[in-house]
N, C-alpha and C positions, 0 to 999 in steps of 0.2 A: 559448578553444579551437575553433577554425575547425573542427570535426566538426560542433560541438555550434549548437544555435541554443537560446537560453531564451526562453522568455513568459512573463511572469512578472504572474498576472492578479491576486496575491494580495496584502495588506496586510499580513496577521499581524504579530504582535509580534514571532513567530519570527526575522523579520529585521532589526530594531531590536540596536540593541549591548545587551547587555544584558539580552537580551526573554527571555521565558519561553521554554518548549518546546513542538514542536505534535509531532502526530501524524499522519506522513506517512503516503498509503494509494495505491495503485498497483495494476496490472494485469500478470499474464506476458506481455503487446504488445512485436513488434519485441524491443529489445533492455532484457528489462526490468535489467540491472545498472543501467543508465548511470541511472537518479534520483537513488542515493544520489550518484553523481558531481557531477552536479549542485547537489544541496546540500549538500556536501561543501565543490564550488567558492565557494557564498554563502558561506559561511563557516560553517555550521551545525553543534556535534561535533549526529552521527548515530550511532546504535547498531541495524540491522537484522536481522531475524530470519534464518535459512538451516533448511534442514534437512541433516543432512550425507551423504554419498551414501553408501551401503555399502559401495566398495570402498575403504578405508581406503588406498589409493596414490593416484587419483584425486582424493578430497576433501580428501589434503594438497594437490593441485597445484590443488586450484580455491579453496582458502585462500588458498593462494601466489598465485594471482591477482588475488583480493577483495582483499588485501593494499594492493595498490598504490590501492584505492580512496579508502582514508583513514580508510573508518568502519569502527564498532566492528561484533562477530560474535555474534547469538547464539544456539545452537544451539535449536532448535522445543524438544526434548523441554524443560524444566524451562524453561523460557523467560518464563512471565510475573511469576514470582518474583523475574527481571534484571532483564524490563523495567519494574518496576516500580524497584528498585533504581538503572537506567539514569536515571529521569526524578528520582530524590533526588539526582543526581551534576548534572542540569539538562541532560542532553542532551536529543533529540528521538530520536523512533521511527520505522525506516520499516520494513512490511510491506506485502505480497502476498496480497492476500487474492479472490485469486477463483477458487480449483480449490474441491472439494470436499471440507469437514469432512464428520466422522462425529461430532462433538457440538458445535449449536449450535442459531440458531433458525430455524425455516423462513416464510423470507424469497423475497419475486416475483422472478424473475430468469429473462429471458426467457418470463412469462407462466407459469410456474412455481414454484410454493414447494418454496426449494429452501434446506437447511441451510447455514446461511453464519455466521460467526465477528461475533460483533457488540465481540470484542474491541476494534476501536482506536476505534468511540464509546461505551463504555462508560469505560478509560480518559480519553478524552478528558473528557466528564463530567463525571468522579470527580475531573480534577486540573483541571478548567476549563482546556485545553490546545483550541490550533486544532487541527479534522483536515480536513487539507487534501489535496487529491487531486493524482494527478501524473500526466499522460498524458505517453507516448515516439509517435512514429513516425516510420520510416525514412521520411527523403528523398531517397536516393540510395545507394551502395554505402558500407555506413561510415560515413553522415553520418545525425542523429538532428534532431527537434526535442522540447524536453522543454515540457513546459505545464504549469504550475501554478496551479490552477485556487482561486479564493474557500473559505475555510469553511465546512467542508457541518453547515448549520444546520436546526432542524426550533421553527415557535412550541413554547415549555412549555407554553401552554394549563397545560391540568389533568392532564394527565399522568404518570406519575412516570418514575425515571430509565430503568427498564429497559424502557419502551416507547418514551421518546425514543430510546434507542439503537437497538432496531429498527428506527427512525423513520428517525434517519442513518446506515444501513448498505444501506435502501433505496434513501434517496437513491444510497450510491454505487454502491450495485448498477444503478441504473437508469440514471447515466453510464459505467458500466462498459458496459454494452448500448450505448450509443451509437457507444461508442469500437469495440466489437468491431462492432458492424452497418459501421462508415466502415471499416475496415481486419477483413475475417477472416480472409485470409488470413496475419495478422501475429499468431492469440493460438494462445498454446500451454497448451491444453488437457490436462494429461498424466491425468486420470482420469475416469472417467464422470462427468457433474453429472445427465443425463437415465432416465429408462427409455427403451429399443432406439425404441418407440411413442411418445412424447412428440415433439409439432410446438410448435418454437419459436414462442412469442405476441407 
């Protein structure tokens, strides 16, 4: 596709024929629907979590537009159970995990411990799947570069899986910080993540 530039720094098994599933994570940068387009183009069956819009008419319009992408769609409410079912079918999972959550682990983000979802890392560790960050950048009007990064890993050492999932989530947050600092105008943060008097680290 002429509008998309794909840069793949990842050698995960997910790209091989009959390779096992993976967990993809991205941020609300540029056009955050584009990473799913790329994953589908690479021949990987993938399902993504989405938050239904409160307006039912707009929600149906959005679902119709997203259907053209070719990925599965999982509503956020009750999503974990469905996520596990999708993984059981051999599908990969895509999640956007840069927004505020009401339940999670305190993980550093721009110098402050913020409640952050560890679900991607927890799933990757539980099922021994690669946790692959994807960055999307706007290069020109309606033109994008999508970069697939090497899987996130942390030393096993003596820590349990819970601590490893927190460490992996911290590595994801560090990547997100790097991407946002490079293009702050491209980041959409719809919920307040810091106190009004907080100073970014």
